[in-house]
N, C-alpha and C positions, 0 to 999 in steps of 0.2 A: 621635422613636422612641415607639411607643407600646408600653406593657408591659401585659399583661392577666394579673392575679392575682386570686384570690378563691375561696373556699369556699362550697358551699351550706349552709344551716344544716340541723341535725337536724329541726326542725319542718317545714321545707319538703321535705325528702326524704318524711318521714312522710305529709305531706299528699298529695303526687303519688302515692305508693305506693297510697293508698286511693281517691284521685279519678281514676285514669287512666280515659280514655276513647278511643274509637277516632275518630282525626281524619280529616279529608278527606285523601287522599294529597297530597303536596307535587307542586306544579306544576313540570313539567320543561320549561324553556324551548327553543326551538330555537337550537342551537349557532352558527347563522350570524346570528342576529338578537338574541340576548340574552346576549353573552359577559359582562357586567357583573353577571349575576344570581348570587346566593350559593349558587344550587342547582347549579351547574356545578363539578364537581371532577374531576381526572384524576389519578392516581398514577403518575408516571414514576418509573424506578429506574435509576440508574446501574450499569451491571455492572462487573467488576474491570477490564475493558479500557476503562473511562471512556466506555462507550456506553450508551445508555439502552435497556433491554430492555422487552419488553413489560409494559404495568401490569395489575395484578390489578385484576378487577372484582367488584362486590358488588351483589346484588339489593336494591331498596329495600324496606324492611320496611313494612307497612301499619298497624303498631301503634306505640303511643309506646313507646320504648326503656324498659325497667324503670329505676327509680333506681340510681344508681351509688353506690360507696362513697365516703366523704369523701376528697378528694384526687385522684379518679380523673381521668385524662386522655383526651378524646375524639379522634378523628381521622375525618374524613369517609369515608363508604362509597360516594360517587358518584365516576364516573371523570372526570378531567380532559380537555377536548377538545384539547390540544395535548401532541405528544409531540416531544422534540429528540433527534436522533442526533448524536452529538458525537465527535470524535478529534482528534489533534495528532500533529504531525510536526516534527523540529528537526535541525539539524546546525551544529555549531561550525565555527568558522574552522580551517584547517589549522594545524599547529603553527608553521610558518614565519611566520604572520601574527599569532601571539599576542603579547600585551604582555610587558613587563618582569618585571612582579610574579610571585613565586612564589605558586603556587596551594596554598593552605592551606585545604581545605573544611573543611565542619561535620563533626564526628566522627560516624561513623555510627551511633553509639549515643545521639547527641543528638536532641532531638525535630525540629529542623529537618533533620538529615542523615538520619535514618531516614525522615522523610516524603518528602524528596528522592529517595532509593533507591527507595521504593516507587511514586513518582509515574512515575519514568522507566521502572522494570521492568514495571509493570502495563500499559503502552501496548502496541500492536501493533508489532513488531519495527521500528524505525526505521533511518535510515541512519546513525545515530551514537548511541551511549549518552551522549555529552558534548555538552550545548548551548550550551557556551561560557560567555559572559556573560549570555545570555538565561535566561528561565525563564517558567514559566507554571503555571496551576493549572485544574481543572474539578472543581466540587463541587455535589453535589444540596444544595439548601437544605432548609430545615426541612420535615419532613413531607412530603419530594418534592414542594413546592409549585412548585418551578421549578428551574433551573440557573443558577449563577453561573461564570464562568470569566474568565481574564485573562491577559496577557502583560506582561513586564517585560524592559527590556534595560539591563543595567548599563552605565554609561558608561566607556569604555574609558581615558579620559584618567587615571583614577586609578592605572592601573598604573605610570605614570611616577613617582608617589610611593611606589611599592612596595606599594599597596592593591589587593587582588584585588576586581575589580569584580563578580565574580559573587556574592559573599556578601551584597550588599546586595539584589540582585534575588531570589535565592532566600529570604531571609528576608522580603521585601516580600510575595511569592506565598504563602508559608506563613502569614503572618498574616491575608492576605486571605481564603484558603481556611477558616481557623480562624473567622473572624466570619461569613463567609457560611453557614457550615454551620448555625449556630443562628439565622439571620435569615429572614424571609419576603421574597420578591420584591414583595409588594404587601401589602395589609391581611391580617392574621392572619386565617387561614380558619377557620370555625365550620360545624357541621352545623344545618341549619334546624330540625331538630326538637329540638335542645338548648334547655334551658331558659336563662334570661339568667344564672344563675349559673355554669351548666356552660360557657357562652361566655365568661364573665370569667375562667374557669379555664385557658384556653388560653394557653400560654407563649409568649415570644418576641415579637419586634418586628419593624416593616417596616424592611428595611435596604436603603437605594439605593446604587448604585455609588459615589457620592462620599463617603458615610459610611464605607463599606467602605474605600476608599482612605484616608481620614483614619485610621481606627483601625489600619489595618495599619502605616501610616507611624509614628504615634505608638509601636507596639509595636516597631518597628525601631530606633527612638530609644532604647529601653529595652535592647536587645540588647547584651550585655557582648561578645559574639564578635564583633559588627560594630564596628569602630573608626571607620571611615569610608566613604564611597562615595556613589552617587547611581544613579539609573534613572529611565526612563520608565515609564509605567504605563497600561494600559487594562483596564478592568474593565467587564464586561457581565453583566446580569441578564436572564434569560428567564423569563417568568411562564407557567406551564402552565395557568392558569385562564382567562386571558384573552388570551395571546398577545402580550402587551407586552413590548418590548425597551426597556431603560434603559441608558444606558451613561455611563461618566466617562472621559476620555482627557486624560493630561497627557504631552506630549511628541510626539516623532516616530513611535512605536509608533502602532496605530490599528486601524480595521476597515472593512469595506464589507459592504453588503447587495446580494446579487444577487437580481434578480426578473424571470422571465420571459427568461432569456438576456441581461441588461442589468444594468449598474450602477444600482441604484436610489438608493443612497447611499454616499458614501464621508467618512470622518472625516479633516478636514484635519489637517495636522502642525502642532504648536506649536513654534516655535524664537525664540531669542533673536537670532540671526544664522546666517549659513550654516554648516551641520554642527554647530551647537550647540543641541541641544533643550532645551525646559523639562524639568525633572528634579526629583524628590523625592531630598532629600539628607539625609546625616549628616556634619556637619562639624565637626571638632574646634575648640573655642573660639579656639584660638591662630590659625587659619585664617580664622574668621569675622571677625576684627579686620583681616586683610588684604583688600585691594581684588580684586575680580575674583569673590569667591565667589558661587556662584548658588544662591539658596535659595527655590525655588518652593514652591507650597503645594498640598494638594489642592483648596482653593477656587479655584486658578487653573485647573482642569480644565475642559475643554469638556463640556458635558452634552447628551445626545440622547435621544427616547424616541419609538417609533413602534409601530404595530400592525403584526405580522407576518401572513404569509399561507401557505398552504400551499404548499410548494415552495421557499421563500426559504432561501437559503444565506448564513450569516453566516460571515465569515472574518476572525478577529483576527490581527495580525500584527506582528512587529518589523520595523525597517528594513532587515533583510537582504532582504525581500520589495520594500518599497515602493521602496528606491534602485535595484532591478534589474530590476524587472517592471512593465509596462503594465498598465492596466485591461482592455484588450481581451485581452491574452494571458491573464490570469486567467480572464477570462470564456470563452475558447475552451476551456482545460483543463477547466473544471467542466461545460461543454455537453457535450464529447466523452465524459467519463466518465459524466454522467447519461444520454445517449444510449445507452451500452451496457448500462445497465440494471444489474440486481442487488440484493441486499439493501443497504437503506439505510445499515448500519453499514458494509458493505465500501466502500460508495460514498465516504462522508466519509473514510474512512482512505487510500483511493486518491487522493483530491482533495488530503489534506493532503501525502502523500508526494510526488505528481507536482509540486505548487506548489514543494516545498522542492527536489527535484531539478532542475527549471527554474531556480530561482533560482540555484542553485550553478554551473549552467552559462553563465548570464548573468554571474555575478560574473568569470567567468575570461575572459570574451571582450572584449579590447579593440578589436575591429573593429565592434562593435555599439554604436550610441547608446543610453544608458541613462538612466531618469529622473535618476539622480545626475549624470550628465554634463550634462544639460539645465539642472539646478538650479545647478550649478556655473558653467555660461555665463551665467546670469540674474545671478550675483554677480560676473561679469568674471574667472572663474577657469577654467583649462583642466584638465579630468579626462577622458581618454579611456576610454570603456568601462564596464565594471562596476566595482562597489566590493566588496571582499572583506569579508565580516562573517558573523557568526552569523545563522542565520534561524530563526525559530519561528513557526508557524502552529497555530491552533486553528480547526477547520471545525465548523460545526453546521448541520444540516439540519432544517428545520421541517416537521411533518406534523399536519394536523388530523384527528382520528381520530373525531370526533363532529360 
């Protein structure tokens, strides 16, 4: 992680003030051929519904900016070439399928409890206000340089020990959003017309998804309200300046990228054995000494990076989707909604809702072969139809606007 701190000296400010000259206007590269240039910037903004609204634009100045006071912070006035429309949907298990543990949520006036309630309430009305043992986050990164989002699935086996699995997943996503808010998806951005000292004054650091996962997990280990638990984790960063997606995935949650009505990439699931995913955990010391404790680390996560294109759809999901719905079915849902047209924000919300609705329908159908049934058969186990579970999806649509 690179940290940029520094102040310009008074003498340097004074010299620049009296020696200001008219420079040649900065070169503006073609957005399709020079994405890595530091001259390209775009300022996406996430609205209260966790959708990115139209970004403000500013005209380039043809003169040098006058010197700023000591300690001033600058942001780019140039638009960024990528915009992301993002929304989420979720649905918890029916009460008859919930675990034995008594649900004792984070208090509403606690930092995690208030964030949890705000996250659920600011979404488009979903099928359920209760995400069950799943949770998610969507967060604008520093200076609106990109977006970070993720999903986590609390491991239900903890309920047999009287532990509420939802606490771990909620705490993990809360701390991931907290760190993502202050990080950059790539190299910290500076304005081309800034002086060296002004560039050094830019705060923040580059935060990749695996680092975000580790910081969030460490924070959960310090949470006094979370006594024990574990969850899968999938964290994705989208860079609005160069369109690069970076992801870290641990366990059987995951994501896929749809491009031109087909699956361009799908993250493979990580498991120790059938129906036992890799997972981040907080385990009491007395349990650690016993055999069978699973203690995976963020360093075990699979990493992925790619350059996105206009029209790409990214879907992050928990295993309530992947255990019940096949790739071609997800592709068909997205294609039908995209063909109907409409505002991008409405499209991503409709995609998320329809995928969750279809997942629930598949869970309750014992006459239909499911991905979970096929996985069980490969392990010489018999499981007819779908698997009832919580399901959470976050959908992002990519637009190139420059």
